[in-house]
HTML snippet that shows the backbone in 3Dmol.js (N, CA, C, O; Angstrom):
<script src="https://3Dmol.org/build/3Dmol-min.js"></script>
<div id="view" style="width:600px;height:400px;position:relative"></div>
<script>
const pdb = `
ATOM      1  N   UNK A   1       0.756  -1.270  -0.061  1.00  0.00           N
ATOM      2  CA  UNK A   1      -0.088   0.073  -0.042  1.00  0.00           C
ATOM      3  C   UNK A   1       0.705   1.203   0.251  1.00  0.00           C
ATOM      4  O   UNK A   1       0.390   2.249  -0.317  1.00  0.00           O
ATOM      5  N   UNK A   2       1.612   1.208   0.976  1.00  0.00           N
ATOM      6  CA  UNK A   2       2.766   2.409   0.754  1.00  0.00           C
ATOM      7  C   UNK A   2       3.544   2.644  -0.404  1.00  0.00           C
ATOM      8  O   UNK A   2       3.944   3.752  -0.760  1.00  0.00           O
ATOM      9  N   UNK A   3       3.799   1.301  -1.127  1.00  0.00           N
ATOM     10  CA  UNK A   3       4.706   1.773  -2.311  1.00  0.00           C
ATOM     11  C   UNK A   3       3.942   2.249  -3.508  1.00  0.00           C
ATOM     12  O   UNK A   3       4.408   2.896  -4.446  1.00  0.00           O
ATOM     13  N   UNK A   4       2.591   1.804  -3.337  1.00  0.00           N
ATOM     14  CA  UNK A   4       1.683   2.459  -4.343  1.00  0.00           C
ATOM     15  C   UNK A   4       1.191   4.015  -4.190  1.00  0.00           C
ATOM     16  O   UNK A   4       0.717   4.749  -5.057  1.00  0.00           O
ATOM     17  N   UNK A   5       1.457   4.286  -2.789  1.00  0.00           N
ATOM     18  CA  UNK A   5       1.118   5.741  -2.438  1.00  0.00           C
ATOM     19  C   UNK A   5       2.410   6.776  -3.178  1.00  0.00           C
ATOM     20  O   UNK A   5       2.433   7.704  -3.986  1.00  0.00           O
ATOM     21  N   UNK A   6       3.460   5.967  -2.335  1.00  0.00           N
ATOM     22  CA  UNK A   6       4.632   6.797  -2.921  1.00  0.00           C
ATOM     23  C   UNK A   6       4.875   7.031  -4.297  1.00  0.00           C
ATOM     24  O   UNK A   6       5.165   8.154  -4.710  1.00  0.00           O
ATOM     25  N   UNK A   7       4.772   6.006  -5.056  1.00  0.00           N
ATOM     26  CA  UNK A   7       4.719   6.058  -6.606  1.00  0.00           C
ATOM     27  C   UNK A   7       3.696   6.967  -7.108  1.00  0.00           C
ATOM     28  O   UNK A   7       4.064   7.792  -7.944  1.00  0.00           O
ATOM     29  N   UNK A   8       2.430   6.961  -6.730  1.00  0.00           N
ATOM     30  CA  UNK A   8       1.409   7.875  -7.146  1.00  0.00           C
ATOM     31  C   UNK A   8       1.807   9.247  -6.708  1.00  0.00           C
ATOM     32  O   UNK A   8       1.830  10.132  -7.563  1.00  0.00           O
ATOM     33  N   UNK A   9       2.116   9.517  -5.496  1.00  0.00           N
ATOM     34  CA  UNK A   9       2.541  10.968  -5.021  1.00  0.00           C
ATOM     35  C   UNK A   9       3.366  11.412  -5.911  1.00  0.00           C
ATOM     36  O   UNK A   9       3.015  12.367  -6.604  1.00  0.00           O
ATOM     37  N   UNK A  10       4.615  10.828  -6.085  1.00  0.00           N
ATOM     38  CA  UNK A  10       5.661  11.234  -6.891  1.00  0.00           C
ATOM     39  C   UNK A  10       5.364  11.775  -8.380  1.00  0.00           C
ATOM     40  O   UNK A  10       5.741  12.841  -8.867  1.00  0.00           O
ATOM     41  N   UNK A  11       4.526  10.675  -9.023  1.00  0.00           N
ATOM     42  CA  UNK A  11       3.752  11.071 -10.328  1.00  0.00           C
ATOM     43  C   UNK A  11       3.026  12.199 -10.301  1.00  0.00           C
ATOM     44  O   UNK A  11       3.211  13.090 -11.130  1.00  0.00           O
ATOM     45  N   UNK A  12       2.104  12.280  -9.323  1.00  0.00           N
ATOM     46  CA  UNK A  12       1.072  13.539  -9.308  1.00  0.00           C
ATOM     47  C   UNK A  12       2.104  14.741  -9.249  1.00  0.00           C
ATOM     48  O   UNK A  12       1.907  15.576 -10.132  1.00  0.00           O
ATOM     49  N   UNK A  13       3.174  15.011  -8.386  1.00  0.00           N
ATOM     50  CA  UNK A  13       4.041  15.844  -8.121  1.00  0.00           C
ATOM     51  C   UNK A  13       4.889  16.250  -9.493  1.00  0.00           C
ATOM     52  O   UNK A  13       5.106  17.440  -9.718  1.00  0.00           O
ATOM     53  N   UNK A  14       5.293  15.361 -10.274  1.00  0.00           N
ATOM     54  CA  UNK A  14       5.820  15.410 -11.432  1.00  0.00           C
ATOM     55  C   UNK A  14       5.035  16.062 -12.652  1.00  0.00           C
ATOM     56  O   UNK A  14       5.487  16.790 -13.537  1.00  0.00           O
ATOM     57  N   UNK A  15       3.589  15.553 -12.439  1.00  0.00           N
ATOM     58  CA  UNK A  15       2.807  16.019 -13.449  1.00  0.00           C
ATOM     59  C   UNK A  15       2.334  17.460 -13.081  1.00  0.00           C
ATOM     60  O   UNK A  15       2.033  18.245 -13.980  1.00  0.00           O
ATOM     61  N   UNK A  16       2.267  17.805 -11.789  1.00  0.00           N
ATOM     62  CA  UNK A  16       2.182  19.365 -11.384  1.00  0.00           C
ATOM     63  C   UNK A  16       3.125  20.280 -11.958  1.00  0.00           C
ATOM     64  O   UNK A  16       2.924  21.318 -12.588  1.00  0.00           O
ATOM     65  N   UNK A  17       4.244  19.678 -11.608  1.00  0.00           N
ATOM     66  CA  UNK A  17       5.643  20.357 -12.164  1.00  0.00           C
ATOM     67  C   UNK A  17       5.635  20.709 -13.679  1.00  0.00           C
ATOM     68  O   UNK A  17       5.937  21.808 -14.144  1.00  0.00           O
ATOM     69  N   UNK A  18       5.213  19.521 -14.434  1.00  0.00           N
ATOM     70  CA  UNK A  18       5.185  19.699 -15.734  1.00  0.00           C
ATOM     71  C   UNK A  18       3.995  20.656 -16.382  1.00  0.00           C
ATOM     72  O   UNK A  18       4.200  21.386 -17.352  1.00  0.00           O
ATOM     73  N   UNK A  19       2.952  20.564 -15.824  1.00  0.00           N
ATOM     74  CA  UNK A  19       1.627  21.348 -16.053  1.00  0.00           C
ATOM     75  C   UNK A  19       2.327  22.965 -15.806  1.00  0.00           C
ATOM     76  O   UNK A  19       2.388  23.862 -16.647  1.00  0.00           O
ATOM     77  N   UNK A  20       2.741  22.992 -14.602  1.00  0.00           N
ATOM     78  CA  UNK A  20       3.165  24.589 -14.325  1.00  0.00           C
ATOM     79  C   UNK A  20       4.394  25.292 -15.444  1.00  0.00           C
ATOM     80  O   UNK A  20       4.515  26.480 -15.745  1.00  0.00           O
ATOM     81  N   UNK A  21       5.083  24.311 -15.837  1.00  0.00           N
ATOM     82  CA  UNK A  21       6.168  24.488 -16.579  1.00  0.00           C
ATOM     83  C   UNK A  21       5.761  24.922 -18.132  1.00  0.00           C
ATOM     84  O   UNK A  21       6.275  25.852 -18.754  1.00  0.00           O
ATOM     85  N   UNK A  22       4.893  24.183 -18.533  1.00  0.00           N
ATOM     86  CA  UNK A  22       4.226  24.254 -19.879  1.00  0.00           C
ATOM     87  C   UNK A  22       3.166  25.585 -20.022  1.00  0.00           C
ATOM     88  O   UNK A  22       2.847  26.117 -21.085  1.00  0.00           O
ATOM     89  N   UNK A  23       2.772  25.922 -18.849  1.00  0.00           N
ATOM     90  CA  UNK A  23       1.913  27.413 -18.792  1.00  0.00           C
ATOM     91  C   UNK A  23       2.526  28.325 -18.314  1.00  0.00           C
ATOM     92  O   UNK A  23       1.831  29.088 -17.642  1.00  0.00           O
ATOM     93  N   UNK A  24       3.737  28.601 -18.401  1.00  0.00           N
ATOM     94  CA  UNK A  24       4.589  29.883 -18.147  1.00  0.00           C
ATOM     95  C   UNK A  24       4.245  30.695 -19.662  1.00  0.00           C
ATOM     96  O   UNK A  24       4.028  30.212 -20.774  1.00  0.00           O
ATOM     97  N   UNK A  25       4.283  31.774 -19.315  1.00  0.00           N
ATOM     98  CA  UNK A  25       4.141  32.866 -20.169  1.00  0.00           C
ATOM     99  C   UNK A  25       5.431  33.353 -20.942  1.00  0.00           C
ATOM    100  O   UNK A  25       5.385  34.008 -21.983  1.00  0.00           O
ATOM    101  N   UNK A  26       6.543  32.966 -20.330  1.00  0.00           N
ATOM    102  CA  UNK A  26       7.870  33.156 -20.846  1.00  0.00           C
ATOM    103  C   UNK A  26       8.392  32.157 -21.907  1.00  0.00           C
ATOM    104  O   UNK A  26       9.410  32.416 -22.550  1.00  0.00           O
ATOM    105  N   UNK A  27       7.772  31.143 -22.066  1.00  0.00           N
ATOM    106  CA  UNK A  27       8.173  29.898 -23.046  1.00  0.00           C
ATOM    107  C   UNK A  27       7.533  30.363 -24.435  1.00  0.00           C
ATOM    108  O   UNK A  27       7.870  29.799 -25.475  1.00  0.00           O
ATOM    109  N   UNK A  28       6.586  31.422 -24.430  1.00  0.00           N
ATOM    110  CA  UNK A  28       6.153  32.021 -25.575  1.00  0.00           C
ATOM    111  C   UNK A  28       6.736  33.100 -26.490  1.00  0.00           C
ATOM    112  O   UNK A  28       6.396  33.453 -27.619  1.00  0.00           O
ATOM    113  N   UNK A  29       7.721  33.525 -25.672  1.00  0.00           N
ATOM    114  CA  UNK A  29       8.694  34.679 -26.252  1.00  0.00           C
ATOM    115  C   UNK A  29      10.505  33.912 -26.133  1.00  0.00           C
ATOM    116  O   UNK A  29      11.147  33.552 -25.146  1.00  0.00           O
ATOM    117  N   UNK A  30      10.745  33.908 -27.167  1.00  0.00           N
ATOM    118  CA  UNK A  30      12.247  33.448 -27.240  1.00  0.00           C
ATOM    119  C   UNK A  30      13.183  34.555 -27.495  1.00  0.00           C
ATOM    120  O   UNK A  30      13.234  35.098 -28.599  1.00  0.00           O
ATOM    121  N   UNK A  31      13.824  34.856 -26.640  1.00  0.00           N
ATOM    122  CA  UNK A  31      14.634  36.162 -26.322  1.00  0.00           C
ATOM    123  C   UNK A  31      15.849  35.621 -26.101  1.00  0.00           C
ATOM    124  O   UNK A  31      15.966  34.697 -25.296  1.00  0.00           O
ATOM    125  N   UNK A  32      17.027  36.175 -26.858  1.00  0.00           N
ATOM    126  CA  UNK A  32      18.315  35.565 -26.518  1.00  0.00           C
ATOM    127  C   UNK A  32      19.148  36.174 -25.208  1.00  0.00           C
ATOM    128  O   UNK A  32      18.966  37.373 -24.998  1.00  0.00           O
ATOM    129  N   UNK A  33      19.912  35.565 -24.441  1.00  0.00           N
ATOM    130  CA  UNK A  33      20.323  36.072 -23.243  1.00  0.00           C
ATOM    131  C   UNK A  33      21.134  37.516 -23.546  1.00  0.00           C
ATOM    132  O   UNK A  33      21.243  38.353 -22.650  1.00  0.00           O
ATOM    133  N   UNK A  34      21.708  37.739 -24.925  1.00  0.00           N
ATOM    134  CA  UNK A  34      22.218  39.046 -25.127  1.00  0.00           C
ATOM    135  C   UNK A  34      21.274  40.114 -25.231  1.00  0.00           C
ATOM    136  O   UNK A  34      21.511  41.288 -24.946  1.00  0.00           O
ATOM    137  N   UNK A  35      20.088  39.609 -25.691  1.00  0.00           N
ATOM    138  CA  UNK A  35      18.885  40.828 -25.810  1.00  0.00           C
ATOM    139  C   UNK A  35      18.454  41.175 -24.284  1.00  0.00           C
ATOM    140  O   UNK A  35      18.239  42.332 -23.922  1.00  0.00           O
ATOM    141  N   UNK A  36      18.374  40.287 -23.609  1.00  0.00           N
ATOM    142  CA  UNK A  36      17.830  40.490 -22.154  1.00  0.00           C
ATOM    143  C   UNK A  36      18.768  41.372 -21.393  1.00  0.00           C
ATOM    144  O   UNK A  36      18.360  42.271 -20.656  1.00  0.00           O
ATOM    145  N   UNK A  37      20.275  41.047 -21.620  1.00  0.00           N
ATOM    146  CA  UNK A  37      21.366  41.838 -21.068  1.00  0.00           C
ATOM    147  C   UNK A  37      21.124  43.394 -21.525  1.00  0.00           C
ATOM    148  O   UNK A  37      21.133  44.346 -20.744  1.00  0.00           O
ATOM    149  N   UNK A  38      20.900  43.474 -22.987  1.00  0.00           N
ATOM    150  CA  UNK A  38      20.686  44.886 -23.311  1.00  0.00           C
ATOM    151  C   UNK A  38      19.708  45.734 -22.949  1.00  0.00           C
ATOM    152  O   UNK A  38      19.825  46.954 -22.828  1.00  0.00           O
ATOM    153  N   UNK A  39      18.477  44.911 -22.730  1.00  0.00           N
ATOM    154  CA  UNK A  39      17.377  45.400 -22.222  1.00  0.00           C
ATOM    155  C   UNK A  39      17.550  45.946 -20.919  1.00  0.00           C
ATOM    156  O   UNK A  39      17.078  47.055 -20.665  1.00  0.00           O
ATOM    157  N   UNK A  40      18.293  45.168 -19.904  1.00  0.00           N
ATOM    158  CA  UNK A  40      18.467  45.477 -18.609  1.00  0.00           C
ATOM    159  C   UNK A  40      19.348  46.505 -18.631  1.00  0.00           C
ATOM    160  O   UNK A  40      19.274  47.363 -17.751  1.00  0.00           O
ATOM    161  N   UNK A  41      20.306  46.581 -19.621  1.00  0.00           N
ATOM    162  CA  UNK A  41      21.522  47.807 -19.418  1.00  0.00           C
ATOM    163  C   UNK A  41      20.733  48.970 -19.809  1.00  0.00           C
ATOM    164  O   UNK A  41      20.921  50.023 -19.198  1.00  0.00           O
ATOM    165  N   UNK A  42      19.821  48.911 -20.808  1.00  0.00           N
ATOM    166  CA  UNK A  42      19.195  50.394 -21.238  1.00  0.00           C
ATOM    167  C   UNK A  42      18.215  50.727 -20.198  1.00  0.00           C
ATOM    168  O   UNK A  42      18.013  51.927 -20.013  1.00  0.00           O
ATOM    169  N   UNK A  43      17.544  49.842 -19.458  1.00  0.00           N
ATOM    170  CA  UNK A  43      16.513  50.241 -18.509  1.00  0.00           C
ATOM    171  C   UNK A  43      17.405  50.743 -17.232  1.00  0.00           C
ATOM    172  O   UNK A  43      16.970  51.622 -16.488  1.00  0.00           O
ATOM    173  N   UNK A  44      18.622  50.157 -17.034  1.00  0.00           N
ATOM    174  CA  UNK A  44      19.151  50.935 -15.962  1.00  0.00           C
ATOM    175  C   UNK A  44      19.994  52.210 -16.371  1.00  0.00           C
ATOM    176  O   UNK A  44      20.107  53.142 -15.575  1.00  0.00           O
ATOM    177  N   UNK A  45      20.475  52.235 -17.388  1.00  0.00           N
ATOM    178  CA  UNK A  45      20.840  53.641 -17.840  1.00  0.00           C
ATOM    179  C   UNK A  45      19.660  54.667 -17.988  1.00  0.00           C
ATOM    180  O   UNK A  45      19.919  55.835 -17.698  1.00  0.00           O
ATOM    181  N   UNK A  46      18.540  54.391 -18.360  1.00  0.00           N
ATOM    182  CA  UNK A  46      17.278  55.258 -18.398  1.00  0.00           C
ATOM    183  C   UNK A  46      16.874  55.583 -16.978  1.00  0.00           C
ATOM    184  O   UNK A  46      16.504  56.719 -16.682  1.00  0.00           O
ATOM    185  N   UNK A  47      16.943  54.577 -16.074  1.00  0.00           N
ATOM    186  CA  UNK A  47      16.742  54.865 -14.578  1.00  0.00           C
ATOM    187  C   UNK A  47      17.754  55.831 -13.938  1.00  0.00           C
ATOM    188  O   UNK A  47      17.402  56.708 -13.149  1.00  0.00           O
ATOM    189  N   UNK A  48      19.048  55.626 -14.322  1.00  0.00           N
ATOM    190  CA  UNK A  48      20.257  56.483 -13.800  1.00  0.00           C
ATOM    191  C   UNK A  48      20.105  57.814 -14.293  1.00  0.00           C
ATOM    192  O   UNK A  48      20.483  58.751 -13.590  1.00  0.00           O
ATOM    193  N   UNK A  49      19.557  58.027 -15.508  1.00  0.00           N
ATOM    194  CA  UNK A  49      19.452  59.290 -16.126  1.00  0.00           C
ATOM    195  C   UNK A  49      18.420  60.122 -15.604  1.00  0.00           C
ATOM    196  O   UNK A  49      18.587  61.339 -15.535  1.00  0.00           O
ATOM    197  N   UNK A  50      17.534  59.657 -15.289  1.00  0.00           N
ATOM    198  CA  UNK A  50      16.156  60.204 -14.586  1.00  0.00           C
ATOM    199  C   UNK A  50      16.231  60.535 -12.856  1.00  0.00           C
ATOM    200  O   UNK A  50      15.587  61.330 -12.171  1.00  0.00           O
ATOM    201  N   UNK A  51      17.179  59.673 -12.543  1.00  0.00           N
ATOM    202  CA  UNK A  51      17.399  59.773 -10.895  1.00  0.00           C
ATOM    203  C   UNK A  51      18.118  60.994 -10.553  1.00  0.00           C
ATOM    204  O   UNK A  51      19.045  61.383 -11.263  1.00  0.00           O
ATOM    205  N   UNK A  52      17.756  61.605  -9.534  1.00  0.00           N
ATOM    206  CA  UNK A  52      18.567  62.912  -9.171  1.00  0.00           C
ATOM    207  C   UNK A  52      19.836  62.547  -8.693  1.00  0.00           C
ATOM    208  O   UNK A  52      20.015  61.537  -8.013  1.00  0.00           O
ATOM    209  N   UNK A  53      20.865  63.455  -9.071  1.00  0.00           N
ATOM    210  CA  UNK A  53      22.369  63.238  -8.708  1.00  0.00           C
ATOM    211  C   UNK A  53      22.549  63.464  -7.033  1.00  0.00           C
ATOM    212  O   UNK A  53      22.141  64.478  -6.467  1.00  0.00           O
ATOM    213  N   UNK A  54      23.119  62.528  -6.453  1.00  0.00           N
ATOM    214  CA  UNK A  54      23.423  62.834  -5.104  1.00  0.00           C
ATOM    215  C   UNK A  54      24.599  63.498  -5.020  1.00  0.00           C
ATOM    216  O   UNK A  54      25.558  63.193  -5.729  1.00  0.00           O
ATOM    217  N   UNK A  55      24.626  64.468  -4.145  1.00  0.00           N
ATOM    218  CA  UNK A  55      25.728  65.602  -3.844  1.00  0.00           C
ATOM    219  C   UNK A  55      26.402  65.492  -2.450  1.00  0.00           C
ATOM    220  O   UNK A  55      27.260  66.307  -2.113  1.00  0.00           O
TER     221      UNK A  55
END
`;
const viewer = $3Dmol.createViewer("view");
viewer.addModel(pdb, "pdb");
viewer.setStyle({}, {cartoon: {color: "spectrum"}});
viewer.zoomTo();
viewer.render();
</script>
């Protein structure tokens, strides 16, 4: 009985993990790591430009 329960439990948990992975929004957008880096760099530069200078 315990063996069946442990096998069923692990399979259910793997199914939940697979379900959550397949329904992620970021899987629909293919972006290279370089593009992500450039977007973050541009956002940081814009934030630094808009921030008041500390004196």
